[in-house]
PANURO-57862 format. One record per residue (C-alpha): residue number from 1; chain; x, y, z. Coordinates in nm, 4 decimals, always signed. Each point is the difference from the previous one (the first is absolute). Last residue first. Layout:
BEGIN
+------+-------+----------+----------+----------+
| resi | chain |        x |        y |        z |
+------+-------+----------+----------+----------+
|  NUM |     A |        X |        Y |        Z |
...
+------+-------+----------+----------+----------+
//
This chain:
BEGIN
+------+-------+----------+----------+----------+
| resi | chain |        x |        y |        z |
+------+-------+----------+----------+----------+
|  337 |     A |  -1.0137 |  +1.2973 |  +5.6674 |
|  336 |     A |  +0.1129 |  -0.0408 |  -0.3555 |
|  335 |     A |  +0.2754 |  +0.2206 |  -0.1326 |
|  334 |     A |  +0.0796 |  +0.3555 |  -0.1072 |
|  333 |     A |  -0.3519 |  +0.0839 |  -0.1207 |
|  332 |     A |  +0.0028 |  +0.3303 |  -0.1832 |
|  331 |     A |  -0.1015 |  -0.1412 |  -0.3375 |
|  330 |     A |  -0.2429 |  -0.2381 |  +0.1728 |
|  329 |     A |  -0.1915 |  +0.2914 |  +0.1520 |
|  328 |     A |  -0.0072 |  +0.2157 |  -0.3090 |
|  327 |     A |  -0.1091 |  -0.3019 |  -0.2000 |
|  326 |     A |  -0.3107 |  -0.0605 |  +0.2094 |
|  325 |     A |  -0.1311 |  -0.3259 |  -0.1403 |
|  324 |     A |  -0.3753 |  -0.0179 |  +0.0525 |
|  323 |     A |  -0.0817 |  -0.0133 |  -0.3701 |
|  322 |     A |  +0.2330 |  -0.2956 |  -0.0522 |
|  321 |     A |  -0.1653 |  -0.1999 |  +0.2784 |
|  320 |     A |  -0.3455 |  +0.1070 |  -0.1218 |
|  319 |     A |  +0.0776 |  -0.1104 |  -0.3547 |
|  318 |     A |  +0.1181 |  -0.3401 |  +0.1214 |
|  317 |     A |  -0.3253 |  -0.0757 |  +0.1864 |
|  316 |     A |  -0.0930 |  -0.3578 |  -0.0920 |
|  315 |     A |  -0.1959 |  +0.1037 |  -0.3092 |
|  314 |     A |  +0.3004 |  +0.2109 |  -0.1012 |
|  313 |     A |  +0.2202 |  -0.3106 |  +0.0196 |
|  312 |     A |  -0.2343 |  -0.1995 |  -0.2244 |
|  311 |     A |  -0.0273 |  +0.2885 |  -0.2488 |
|  310 |     A |  +0.3777 |  +0.0359 |  -0.0125 |
|  309 |     A |  +0.0345 |  -0.3725 |  -0.0648 |
|  308 |     A |  -0.2190 |  +0.0346 |  -0.3088 |
|  307 |     A |  +0.1927 |  +0.3091 |  -0.1118 |
|  306 |     A |  +0.3309 |  -0.1844 |  +0.0235 |
|  305 |     A |  -0.1421 |  -0.3018 |  -0.1843 |
|  304 |     A |  -0.1251 |  +0.2304 |  -0.2794 |
|  303 |     A |  +0.3518 |  +0.1356 |  -0.0506 |
|  302 |     A |  +0.1258 |  -0.3553 |  -0.0510 |
|  301 |     A |  -0.2744 |  -0.0587 |  -0.2595 |
|  300 |     A |  +0.1119 |  +0.3127 |  -0.1852 |
|  299 |     A |  +0.3624 |  -0.1121 |  +0.0268 |
|  298 |     A |  -0.0896 |  -0.3192 |  -0.1834 |
|  297 |     A |  -0.0320 |  -0.3760 |  +0.0576 |
|  296 |     A |  -0.1396 |  -0.0042 |  +0.3533 |
|  295 |     A |  -0.2180 |  -0.2745 |  +0.1490 |
|  294 |     A |  -0.1247 |  +0.1163 |  +0.3384 |
|  293 |     A |  +0.0736 |  -0.0221 |  +0.3720 |
|  292 |     A |  -0.0921 |  +0.2931 |  +0.2232 |
|  291 |     A |  +0.1114 |  +0.0603 |  +0.3576 |
|  290 |     A |  -0.1024 |  +0.1755 |  +0.3205 |
|  289 |     A |  +0.1426 |  +0.2142 |  +0.2774 |
|  288 |     A |  -0.1222 |  +0.2649 |  +0.2399 |
|  287 |     A |  +0.1885 |  +0.1794 |  +0.2751 |
|  286 |     A |  -0.0499 |  +0.2159 |  +0.3070 |
|  285 |     A |  +0.2356 |  +0.0243 |  +0.3011 |
|  284 |     A |  +0.3285 |  +0.0143 |  -0.1894 |
|  283 |     A |  +0.0755 |  +0.3610 |  +0.0942 |
|  282 |     A |  +0.0317 |  +0.0995 |  -0.3666 |
|  281 |     A |  -0.3386 |  -0.1618 |  -0.0820 |
|  280 |     A |  +0.0197 |  -0.3171 |  -0.2073 |
|  279 |     A |  -0.1092 |  -0.0885 |  -0.3527 |
|  278 |     A |  +0.0898 |  -0.3522 |  -0.1085 |
|  277 |     A |  -0.0180 |  -0.1668 |  -0.3405 |
|  276 |     A |  +0.0250 |  -0.3494 |  -0.1441 |
|  275 |     A |  +0.0155 |  -0.0432 |  -0.3768 |
|  274 |     A |  -0.0171 |  -0.3481 |  -0.1485 |
|  273 |     A |  +0.0556 |  -0.0283 |  -0.3755 |
|  272 |     A |  -0.1002 |  -0.3190 |  -0.1761 |
|  271 |     A |  +0.1484 |  -0.0667 |  -0.3446 |
|  270 |     A |  -0.0329 |  -0.3770 |  +0.0741 |
|  269 |     A |  +0.3518 |  -0.0753 |  -0.1241 |
|  268 |     A |  +0.1464 |  +0.3450 |  +0.0635 |
|  267 |     A |  -0.1130 |  +0.0006 |  +0.3631 |
|  266 |     A |  +0.0186 |  +0.3596 |  +0.1211 |
|  265 |     A |  +0.0502 |  +0.1071 |  +0.3616 |
|  264 |     A |  -0.0582 |  +0.3271 |  +0.1821 |
|  263 |     A |  +0.0407 |  +0.1222 |  +0.3583 |
|  262 |     A |  -0.0991 |  +0.3595 |  +0.0670 |
|  261 |     A |  +0.0338 |  +0.2801 |  +0.2539 |
|  260 |     A |  -0.1729 |  +0.3391 |  +0.0179 |
|  259 |     A |  +0.1145 |  +0.2396 |  +0.2740 |
|  258 |     A |  -0.0089 |  +0.3317 |  -0.1875 |
|  257 |     A |  +0.3330 |  +0.1839 |  -0.0283 |
|  256 |     A |  +0.0770 |  -0.1569 |  -0.3389 |
|  255 |     A |  -0.3252 |  +0.1470 |  -0.1285 |
|  254 |     A |  -0.3496 |  -0.1416 |  +0.0236 |
|  253 |     A |  -0.3079 |  +0.1036 |  -0.1921 |
|  252 |     A |  -0.1775 |  -0.3277 |  +0.0804 |
|  251 |     A |  -0.0522 |  -0.0631 |  -0.3710 |
|  250 |     A |  +0.3582 |  +0.1049 |  -0.0790 |
|  249 |     A |  +0.1333 |  -0.2379 |  +0.2653 |
|  248 |     A |  -0.2066 |  -0.2899 |  -0.1314 |
|  247 |     A |  +0.0971 |  +0.0753 |  -0.3608 |
|  246 |     A |  +0.3645 |  +0.0108 |  +0.1036 |
|  245 |     A |  -0.0283 |  -0.3478 |  +0.1534 |
|  244 |     A |  -0.1814 |  -0.1457 |  -0.3010 |
|  243 |     A |  +0.2526 |  +0.1581 |  -0.2382 |
|  242 |     A |  +0.2794 |  -0.1409 |  +0.2177 |
|  241 |     A |  -0.1239 |  -0.3584 |  -0.0117 |
|  240 |     A |  -0.0748 |  +0.0091 |  -0.3733 |
|  239 |     A |  +0.3378 |  +0.1599 |  -0.0757 |
|  238 |     A |  +0.1919 |  -0.2544 |  +0.2077 |
|  237 |     A |  -0.1607 |  -0.2875 |  -0.1926 |
|  236 |     A |  +0.0462 |  +0.1785 |  -0.3342 |
|  235 |     A |  +0.3748 |  +0.0686 |  +0.0454 |
|  234 |     A |  +0.0760 |  +0.2953 |  -0.2258 |
|  233 |     A |  +0.3206 |  +0.0145 |  -0.2022 |
|  232 |     A |  -0.1498 |  -0.0545 |  -0.3476 |
|  231 |     A |  -0.2625 |  +0.2675 |  +0.0598 |
|  230 |     A |  +0.2855 |  +0.2348 |  +0.0912 |
|  229 |     A |  +0.1276 |  +0.0223 |  -0.3581 |
|  228 |     A |  -0.3508 |  +0.0541 |  -0.1375 |
|  227 |     A |  -0.0586 |  +0.2760 |  +0.2562 |
|  226 |     A |  +0.3330 |  +0.1613 |  -0.0953 |
|  225 |     A |  -0.1087 |  +0.0161 |  -0.3640 |
|  224 |     A |  -0.3635 |  +0.0827 |  +0.0773 |
|  223 |     A |  +0.0730 |  +0.3124 |  +0.2005 |
|  222 |     A |  -0.3754 |  +0.0452 |  +0.0517 |
|  221 |     A |  +0.0367 |  +0.1339 |  +0.3543 |
|  220 |     A |  +0.3585 |  +0.0833 |  +0.0859 |
|  219 |     A |  +0.1582 |  -0.2769 |  +0.2045 |
|  218 |     A |  +0.0069 |  -0.1372 |  +0.3559 |
|  217 |     A |  +0.1588 |  -0.3379 |  +0.0756 |
|  216 |     A |  -0.1177 |  -0.1793 |  +0.3125 |
|  215 |     A |  +0.2262 |  -0.2327 |  +0.1984 |
|  214 |     A |  -0.1667 |  -0.2471 |  +0.2352 |
|  213 |     A |  +0.0873 |  -0.0853 |  +0.3616 |
|  212 |     A |  -0.2881 |  +0.1984 |  +0.1491 |
|  211 |     A |  -0.2764 |  +0.0832 |  -0.2477 |
|  210 |     A |  -0.2582 |  +0.0673 |  +0.2712 |
|  209 |     A |  +0.1738 |  -0.0302 |  +0.3354 |
|  208 |     A |  +0.0312 |  -0.3261 |  +0.1918 |
|  207 |     A |  -0.2435 |  -0.1624 |  +0.2418 |
|  206 |     A |  +0.1736 |  -0.0780 |  +0.3299 |
|  205 |     A |  -0.1069 |  -0.2559 |  +0.2606 |
|  204 |     A |  -0.2881 |  -0.1296 |  -0.2177 |
|  203 |     A |  +0.1873 |  -0.0097 |  -0.2294 |
|  202 |     A |  +0.3737 |  -0.0571 |  -0.0277 |
|  201 |     A |  +0.3160 |  +0.1301 |  +0.1625 |
|  200 |     A |  +0.3441 |  -0.1009 |  -0.1222 |
|  199 |     A |  +0.2384 |  -0.0776 |  +0.2855 |
|  198 |     A |  +0.3381 |  +0.1122 |  +0.1343 |
|  197 |     A |  +0.1003 |  +0.1690 |  -0.3248 |
|  196 |     A |  +0.3607 |  +0.1200 |  +0.0103 |
|  195 |     A |  +0.1104 |  -0.2623 |  -0.2524 |
|  194 |     A |  -0.2273 |  +0.1591 |  -0.2588 |
|  193 |     A |  +0.2411 |  +0.2927 |  -0.0149 |
|  192 |     A |  +0.1094 |  -0.0321 |  -0.3622 |
|  191 |     A |  -0.1797 |  +0.3229 |  -0.0859 |
|  190 |     A |  -0.2619 |  -0.1825 |  -0.2071 |
|  189 |     A |  -0.0768 |  -0.2336 |  +0.2910 |
|  188 |     A |  -0.0237 |  +0.2851 |  +0.2513 |
|  187 |     A |  -0.2312 |  +0.1992 |  -0.2253 |
|  186 |     A |  -0.2116 |  -0.3068 |  -0.0732 |
|  185 |     A |  -0.0451 |  -0.0813 |  +0.3697 |
|  184 |     A |  -0.1643 |  +0.3372 |  +0.0588 |
|  183 |     A |  +0.1023 |  +0.1282 |  +0.3419 |
|  182 |     A |  -0.1158 |  -0.0350 |  +0.3618 |
|  181 |     A |  +0.2815 |  +0.0853 |  +0.2365 |
|  180 |     A |  +0.1132 |  -0.1425 |  +0.3337 |
|  179 |     A |  +0.0861 |  +0.0814 |  +0.3601 |
|  178 |     A |  +0.0324 |  +0.3698 |  -0.0777 |
|  177 |     A |  +0.1008 |  +0.2671 |  +0.2530 |
|  176 |     A |  +0.3616 |  +0.0395 |  -0.1088 |
|  175 |     A |  +0.2932 |  +0.0083 |  +0.2432 |
|  174 |     A |  +0.1404 |  -0.3282 |  -0.1312 |
|  173 |     A |  -0.0578 |  +0.1324 |  -0.3568 |
|  172 |     A |  -0.1162 |  -0.3075 |  -0.1944 |
|  171 |     A |  -0.3425 |  +0.1401 |  -0.0889 |
|  170 |     A |  +0.1253 |  +0.3451 |  -0.1004 |
|  169 |     A |  +0.2655 |  -0.1630 |  -0.2178 |
|  168 |     A |  -0.2660 |  -0.2238 |  -0.1560 |
|  167 |     A |  -0.2132 |  +0.3034 |  -0.0820 |
|  166 |     A |  +0.2918 |  +0.1757 |  -0.1668 |
|  165 |     A |  +0.0810 |  -0.3107 |  -0.2074 |
|  164 |     A |  -0.3597 |  -0.0288 |  -0.1189 |
|  163 |     A |  -0.0285 |  +0.3632 |  -0.1022 |
|  162 |     A |  -0.1287 |  +0.2601 |  +0.2420 |
|  161 |     A |  -0.2975 |  +0.0220 |  +0.2322 |
|  160 |     A |  -0.0905 |  -0.1625 |  +0.3333 |
|  159 |     A |  -0.3231 |  +0.0896 |  +0.1774 |
|  158 |     A |  -0.0594 |  -0.1405 |  +0.3457 |
|  157 |     A |  -0.1889 |  -0.3025 |  +0.1219 |
|  156 |     A |  -0.1130 |  -0.1428 |  +0.3307 |
|  155 |     A |  -0.0858 |  -0.3575 |  +0.0944 |
|  154 |     A |  -0.2733 |  -0.0860 |  +0.2500 |
|  153 |     A |  -0.2729 |  +0.0229 |  -0.2654 |
|  152 |     A |  +0.1492 |  -0.2916 |  -0.1977 |
|  151 |     A |  -0.2628 |  -0.1219 |  -0.2503 |
|  150 |     A |  -0.1951 |  +0.3177 |  -0.0741 |
|  149 |     A |  +0.2872 |  +0.2291 |  +0.0953 |
|  148 |     A |  +0.2288 |  -0.1730 |  -0.2493 |
|  147 |     A |  -0.2744 |  +0.0129 |  -0.2612 |
|  146 |     A |  -0.0258 |  +0.3764 |  +0.0468 |
|  145 |     A |  +0.3798 |  +0.0397 |  +0.0034 |
|  144 |     A |  +0.0365 |  -0.1864 |  -0.3297 |
|  143 |     A |  -0.2738 |  +0.1880 |  -0.1853 |
|  142 |     A |  +0.1082 |  +0.3317 |  +0.1523 |
|  141 |     A |  +0.3477 |  -0.0572 |  -0.1442 |
|  140 |     A |  +0.3003 |  +0.1811 |  +0.1474 |
|  139 |     A |  +0.1188 |  -0.3096 |  +0.1858 |
|  138 |     A |  +0.2395 |  -0.0746 |  +0.2854 |
|  137 |     A |  -0.1317 |  -0.2286 |  +0.2730 |
|  136 |     A |  +0.0575 |  +0.1119 |  +0.3574 |
|  135 |     A |  -0.0266 |  -0.2566 |  +0.2803 |
|  134 |     A |  -0.2581 |  +0.1034 |  +0.2614 |
|  133 |     A |  -0.0923 |  -0.3532 |  +0.0993 |
|  132 |     A |  +0.2844 |  -0.2447 |  -0.0632 |
|  131 |     A |  +0.0405 |  -0.1416 |  -0.3519 |
|  130 |     A |  -0.0855 |  -0.3686 |  -0.0492 |
|  129 |     A |  -0.3254 |  +0.0620 |  -0.1913 |
|  128 |     A |  +0.1831 |  +0.2213 |  -0.2510 |
|  127 |     A |  +0.2166 |  -0.2972 |  -0.0975 |
|  126 |     A |  +0.3581 |  -0.1276 |  +0.0155 |
|  125 |     A |  +0.1369 |  +0.1566 |  +0.3196 |
|  124 |     A |  +0.3559 |  -0.0604 |  +0.1203 |
|  123 |     A |  +0.1202 |  +0.3273 |  -0.1487 |
|  122 |     A |  +0.3623 |  +0.0095 |  -0.1190 |
|  121 |     A |  -0.0695 |  +0.2510 |  -0.2764 |
|  120 |     A |  -0.3341 |  +0.1688 |  +0.0619 |
|  119 |     A |  -0.2858 |  -0.2066 |  -0.1441 |
|  118 |     A |  -0.1250 |  +0.0304 |  -0.3573 |
|  117 |     A |  -0.3621 |  -0.1006 |  -0.0622 |
|  116 |     A |  -0.0833 |  -0.0069 |  -0.3693 |
|  115 |     A |  -0.3162 |  +0.1091 |  -0.1770 |
|  114 |     A |  -0.1237 |  -0.2193 |  -0.2818 |
|  113 |     A |  +0.0013 |  +0.0674 |  -0.3730 |
|  112 |     A |  +0.2800 |  -0.2512 |  -0.0815 |
|  111 |     A |  +0.1212 |  +0.1204 |  -0.3404 |
|  110 |     A |  -0.2531 |  +0.0657 |  -0.2726 |
|  109 |     A |  +0.0563 |  -0.0476 |  -0.3732 |
|  108 |     A |  -0.0267 |  +0.3317 |  -0.1797 |
|  107 |     A |  -0.2988 |  +0.2312 |  -0.0297 |
|  106 |     A |  -0.0423 |  +0.1860 |  -0.3266 |
|  105 |     A |  -0.0638 |  +0.3388 |  -0.1613 |
|  104 |     A |  -0.1944 |  +0.1611 |  +0.2829 |
|  103 |     A |  -0.1262 |  +0.3181 |  -0.1585 |
|  102 |     A |  +0.0866 |  +0.3659 |  -0.0388 |
|  101 |     A |  -0.1418 |  +0.3286 |  -0.1339 |
|  100 |     A |  -0.3217 |  -0.0362 |  +0.2019 |
|   99 |     A |  +0.1860 |  +0.0221 |  +0.3313 |
|   98 |     A |  +0.0113 |  -0.3422 |  +0.1690 |
|   97 |     A |  -0.2792 |  -0.1336 |  +0.2212 |
|   96 |     A |  +0.1118 |  -0.2965 |  +0.2099 |
|   95 |     A |  +0.2988 |  +0.2059 |  +0.1128 |
|   94 |     A |  +0.3303 |  -0.1862 |  -0.0450 |
|   93 |     A |  +0.1998 |  -0.0733 |  +0.3158 |
|   92 |     A |  -0.1315 |  -0.3586 |  +0.0313 |
|   91 |     A |  +0.1163 |  -0.0616 |  -0.3571 |
|   90 |     A |  +0.3616 |  +0.0627 |  +0.0944 |
|   89 |     A |  +0.0661 |  +0.2248 |  -0.2924 |
|   88 |     A |  +0.1916 |  -0.0077 |  -0.3289 |
|   87 |     A |  -0.0576 |  +0.2998 |  -0.2258 |
|   86 |     A |  -0.0185 |  -0.0242 |  -0.3804 |
|   85 |     A |  +0.1123 |  +0.1735 |  -0.3185 |
|   84 |     A |  +0.1664 |  +0.2906 |  +0.1816 |
|   83 |     A |  +0.0994 |  +0.3353 |  -0.1456 |
|   82 |     A |  +0.3566 |  +0.0860 |  +0.0946 |
|   81 |     A |  +0.1046 |  +0.2063 |  +0.3047 |
|   80 |     A |  +0.2538 |  +0.2813 |  -0.0332 |
|   79 |     A |  -0.2668 |  +0.2706 |  -0.0040 |
|   78 |     A |  -0.3303 |  -0.1754 |  -0.0702 |
|   77 |     A |  -0.0892 |  -0.2650 |  -0.2545 |
|   76 |     A |  -0.3708 |  -0.0334 |  -0.0674 |
|   75 |     A |  -0.3127 |  -0.1989 |  +0.0841 |
|   74 |     A |  +0.1472 |  -0.2973 |  +0.1849 |
|   73 |     A |  +0.2322 |  +0.2501 |  +0.1679 |
|   72 |     A |  -0.2924 |  +0.1649 |  +0.1807 |
|   71 |     A |  -0.1010 |  -0.3461 |  +0.1256 |
|   70 |     A |  +0.3318 |  -0.0329 |  +0.1847 |
|   69 |     A |  -0.0759 |  +0.3004 |  +0.2185 |
|   68 |     A |  -0.3523 |  -0.1228 |  +0.0742 |
|   67 |     A |  +0.0553 |  -0.3651 |  +0.0878 |
|   66 |     A |  +0.1348 |  -0.0733 |  +0.3472 |
|   65 |     A |  -0.1678 |  +0.2924 |  +0.1712 |
|   64 |     A |  -0.3361 |  -0.0977 |  -0.1514 |
|   63 |     A |  -0.0088 |  -0.2997 |  +0.2331 |
|   62 |     A |  -0.0620 |  +0.1808 |  +0.3261 |
|   61 |     A |  -0.0099 |  +0.3747 |  +0.0355 |
|   60 |     A |  +0.1485 |  +0.1152 |  +0.3255 |
|   59 |     A |  -0.1200 |  -0.1974 |  +0.2997 |
|   58 |     A |  -0.0266 |  -0.3436 |  -0.1609 |
|   57 |     A |  +0.3741 |  -0.0069 |  -0.0648 |
|   56 |     A |  +0.0875 |  +0.0239 |  +0.3691 |
|   55 |     A |  +0.2199 |  +0.3030 |  +0.0645 |
|   54 |     A |  +0.3757 |  +0.0579 |  +0.0235 |
|   53 |     A |  +0.1027 |  -0.1596 |  -0.3292 |
|   52 |     A |  -0.0916 |  +0.2761 |  -0.2441 |
|   51 |     A |  +0.2410 |  -0.0359 |  -0.2924 |
|   50 |     A |  -0.1112 |  -0.3406 |  -0.1288 |
|   49 |     A |  -0.3681 |  +0.0968 |  -0.0026 |
|   48 |     A |  +0.0860 |  +0.3267 |  -0.1718 |
|   47 |     A |  +0.1607 |  -0.1923 |  -0.2848 |
|   46 |     A |  +0.3627 |  -0.0795 |  -0.0717 |
|   45 |     A |  +0.0542 |  -0.1126 |  -0.3571 |
|   44 |     A |  +0.1669 |  -0.3095 |  -0.1451 |
|   43 |     A |  +0.0146 |  +0.0228 |  -0.3795 |
|   42 |     A |  +0.0636 |  -0.3450 |  -0.1451 |
|   41 |     A |  +0.1282 |  -0.0966 |  -0.3431 |
|   40 |     A |  -0.1320 |  -0.2686 |  -0.2309 |
|   39 |     A |  +0.1300 |  -0.1613 |  -0.3180 |
|   38 |     A |  -0.2103 |  -0.1882 |  -0.2530 |
|   37 |     A |  +0.1265 |  -0.2480 |  -0.2599 |
|   36 |     A |  +0.0410 |  -0.2633 |  +0.2717 |
|   35 |     A |  -0.3801 |  -0.0101 |  +0.0529 |
|   34 |     A |  -0.0900 |  -0.2536 |  +0.2705 |
|   33 |     A |  +0.3269 |  +0.0413 |  +0.1889 |
|   32 |     A |  +0.0025 |  +0.3770 |  -0.0471 |
|   31 |     A |  -0.3606 |  +0.0391 |  +0.1160 |
|   30 |     A |  +0.0367 |  -0.2321 |  +0.3008 |
|   29 |     A |  +0.3263 |  +0.1624 |  +0.1102 |
|   28 |     A |  -0.1400 |  +0.3538 |  -0.0209 |
|   27 |     A |  -0.3052 |  -0.1074 |  +0.2016 |
|   26 |     A |  +0.2173 |  -0.1512 |  +0.2729 |
|   25 |     A |  +0.2354 |  +0.2999 |  -0.0088 |
|   24 |     A |  -0.2955 |  +0.2299 |  +0.0708 |
|   23 |     A |  -0.0856 |  -0.2131 |  +0.3038 |
|   22 |     A |  +0.3599 |  +0.0065 |  +0.1251 |
|   21 |     A |  -0.0007 |  +0.3780 |  -0.0428 |
|   20 |     A |  -0.3193 |  +0.0221 |  +0.2054 |
|   19 |     A |  +0.1592 |  -0.2092 |  +0.2757 |
|   18 |     A |  +0.3081 |  +0.2227 |  +0.0192 |
|   17 |     A |  -0.2133 |  +0.3139 |  +0.0130 |
|   16 |     A |  +0.0227 |  +0.2285 |  -0.3034 |
|   15 |     A |  -0.3550 |  -0.0389 |  -0.1306 |
|   14 |     A |  -0.0717 |  -0.1269 |  -0.3472 |
|   13 |     A |  +0.0227 |  +0.0859 |  -0.3673 |
|   12 |     A |  +0.0755 |  -0.2207 |  -0.2994 |
|   11 |     A |  +0.1069 |  +0.1342 |  -0.3389 |
|   10 |     A |  -0.0370 |  -0.2661 |  -0.2696 |
|    9 |     A |  +0.2411 |  +0.0106 |  -0.2953 |
|    8 |     A |  -0.0359 |  -0.1650 |  -0.3398 |
|    7 |     A |  +0.1200 |  +0.3339 |  -0.1423 |
|    6 |     A |  -0.3661 |  +0.1085 |  -0.0109 |
|    5 |     A |  -0.2309 |  -0.2961 |  +0.0809 |
|    4 |     A |  -0.1932 |  -0.1609 |  -0.2856 |
|    3 |     A |  -0.0219 |  -0.3390 |  +0.1652 |
|    2 |     A |  +0.0974 |  -0.3407 |  -0.1351 |
|    1 |     A |  -0.1353 |  -0.3425 |  +0.0935 |
+------+-------+----------+----------+----------+
//
């Protein structure tokens, strides 16, 4: 297959963090291996979300922080920066509603989507249940902290920002307050730090974030050349699962700061997709969960599964939980009581 791409060159954009660069390199490697006639280069750009490390992400803008500055370069070159052909994102950081000029070009094969428990170096503890009352868990995610408080109300949490290595340094500091961290397993695996994982958490103890573990590639809407290229890279099973998850979040009007968790499987033989979802209040005291299983052979059918689950969760009270969230309060909250 050949593509009418100027100079046979694809310009990839991504964030400047070590993990983001690894993710951009993954996409570059796949394209160049599959199409040896093409070459790719990567522009790694700092975004506002990378620069502001002192506050929890949910308190100053959420997902859009990771995308906006790069999206400008999808439309035109600027100063010393070249025009981009595509942007590589952690799918969980991509808004479910993109600006009208852009679209989700493809979703690549998913790494482990679960959350990982990482204990302080030298700790004798292997699980959250073993930790003494009052132990501090490091997480900047409302979804994680809400589920933590639901299942382990005697533990405390505090926000921890920074790249993976920075968070691990804060954890391992002998004078530090953290007993453990909750992080995305995929980020640790991709960074070569999977050996630090004490255990991988699964539902019902911890539902993971929408899109977690998957890479999403953003492109200009109707750029049919790049879209055709990316169509050959997409993993249909991952795409169906993630489209269902994103549809659920969009239907419930949730952002990355809203405590919605999912657990999704797809059986390629039977073509059955099972989507489980959880909505939990930030203090962990109220929650609803349900699941939908349906045959899925297209993204449209996957989207319908997300909406169907949304209706079931709303019927159980999900909308009220989300409506009652006081974001000013949780933005100022230093830790659980």
